[in-house]
N, C-alpha and C positions, 0 to 999 in steps of 0.2 A: 376199515378205511385206514388209509396211511397218514400221518404227519402230513400237513400242507396239501393236501387233495380234498379239492372241493366237492361237494353234490354236485351230481349230472344236470340237475335242475338250475343250479345257482351258476354252474361255469355257463351254461348255456344262455342265463340272462344278462351275464357280464358281456358275451360276446355280441348278441342284441344290441344292448344298449352302445355298445363301442361303435356298432356298425349305423345305427340310429345316428350316434351323435357324429360320426365321419359325414353322412349323408347329409346332415343338416347344415353341417360347417361347408360342405362343397356346395349345397345351394346357394350358400348367403354369399360367397365367393363368385358364384356363377350370376347371382343376380345382380351384385355390385358392379363386376365385369361390363354386362350388359347395360347397366345403367350409365357406366362411365362412356363406352363406346356410342350410345344412343347421344350423350351430350356432347362429347366430340362432332358426331355428324351433324347434330342441330347447331354447333359453332359453326361447322364450316357452311351449312347452308345461310343462316344468318349472314354471315361476310360477304359469301359471294352475291346474295342479297342486296347487301349495303353498296359493294363496288357495282351492281348494274344500277342501282339508284343514283350512288355519285355520278356517273358518266351520263345518266338522262337529266340530271339536275345542271350538269355543266352547260354552259352555252353553246347553242350549234353555229359553229361559223363557217360551215362546210359553203360552196355555192349555191345557190337557188337553182341554178341550172345543172344539168348531168346529162353528159352525152353517151348514148346508148345505141346498138343496133337494130333497127326495124327489120321485121320479117312479113313477108304476106302469110295468107292463109293457107298457101300450098308450100311454106318453108323457104321461101327467095328470100335472100338477102337484099332489102331494099335501099339497105346505105347506113351512113352515120349520123346521126341526127339529135339536136339538143332537147331536152324535155326539161318539163319545171320537175324538181324533185319533191317528192310526196310525202309531206308531214302531217302525221293526225295524232290526235290524242289518244290516250289509253283506252278512254270510253267510246271514242268513234272507231277505232278498231276493233274492241270490243263486241260492238254491235252490229258492224258488218262480217266478222266472221264468226261471230257464236264463241262459244268459252273452249272448247276443246283445240279450235284453229289457231286460236288466240294465242294460246299457252304455247303451242309450238312454232307459228310464224311469227309471234311477237313478243315472246317472253323466252325463246331458247330452248323451249322442252324437248323431248324425243318421244314420236310414237313407237308403240310395241311391235318388234320385229316381226313380221309376217301379218301384219294387222292393218297394213294401208290399202289404199286401193290401187295403186300402181305397181305394186312389187312384182309382179306377176306380169303386167299388162304388156303383150305383144303387138299392139296396135301400130300404126305408123302416122306420126303425127308429130306437133309443138307439145311442149311443156313449158306453160306460163305462169309468172308469179300469181299465186290465189292472191294478192293483195291488190298488184297494180296491174297486172296484165301483160308485163314485161316477158318479151322470149328469154327462155332460160337454157333449155334442155330440149335435144331433139330424139326423137327414136332411132335415127341413124346410128346414136354413139350407145344406147342402152344396152346393158350386158346383163346376163343373169349370175350374180355373185353369190349366190349360195348365203346372203346375209339376212333376207327378208325384208329389205329396203331398195327402192329403186337404187340403180347403179348405174351409172354414166361413166365413158373414159375422158369426157371432154365434154365444156358446156358449149351451147350454139356460138357463142361470143364472148370472148374474154370480158368485152367492154361492158358487156351486161349482169357482171357479177363484181363481188369483191370478197379479198379474202383478208383473215385477220387472225393473231394466235388467240387461241382459245385454252384459257388454265384450268377451268374449273372442272370440278369432280375429280381433285388430284391428280389431274392429266394434262398434258400438254398437246394439243391438238391444233387444226386449222379448220376456222369455220370459215362457212360458203354463205353469204348472204346477197340479197338482191341490190344490184347499185342502186336502183331509182327509189326502192321507198325503206331498204335496210331490214327487210324481211329475212328472220331466219330460215336457212334452208336446210342445212346439215353438215356434214364435214367432208373433208377429201384426205385422202391418204394414197401412200406410193405404193399400194399392191394390187393395182390394176391393169388391166390385158394393156397388149399393142394397139395403137402405136405410141401412145402417151404413158404408159405403164402406172396411170393413176385411176382412183376409184371415187368418183365424186357420188358420196353415200347420202342420198336426199330424203327428206320426209315426204311421204305422198301427201300429207296435210297441207304442205306449202306449196303445192303445185295444183295446176288446172289442165287438163288434158284437151288438147284440140284436135281432131283428125284432120290430115293432109285434106285439102279443098282445093 
């Protein structure tokens, strides 16, 4: 054996130890990185929840009455009318809607794509708010966006919805809500078809469909 040459078993043992040590260090670094990302996500979630809580805690100085457009069961526009704004406690909404719908319609959650009741519905009728029955959308404006959510190129009446900037989840989007009860409906994007070029991406859980009669 030449000077400086290690026995085969000893050389293989050294290589194995180096591989083991490298793998252990990589695993530790990966675990630290994962925990850091998780802590960042948790911090972002806590911040968003605190912002929502602050908004809810702020005094509601909005008018007690709102103006919406009423529609008949046949989808015929009946005219603009003033109705009381609907305000309920979280407990009341949860009892009315059930947990799943409550989390979406009242807490701003989003249902999974292709999981909702109406994403591929092609019936003719009105989509009303699941919380207050305000007419929101018509099947005449519904189209297949391929996204897995019910999509519409316009609401049935602009007076019946509200839009606001939504900066949650690290994105800037435009949230759509019901004007009468402030239910979360979804978001609107500028990648829709003519004539508006808009796509109102709405949660099925926030809607209740009524066939034209």
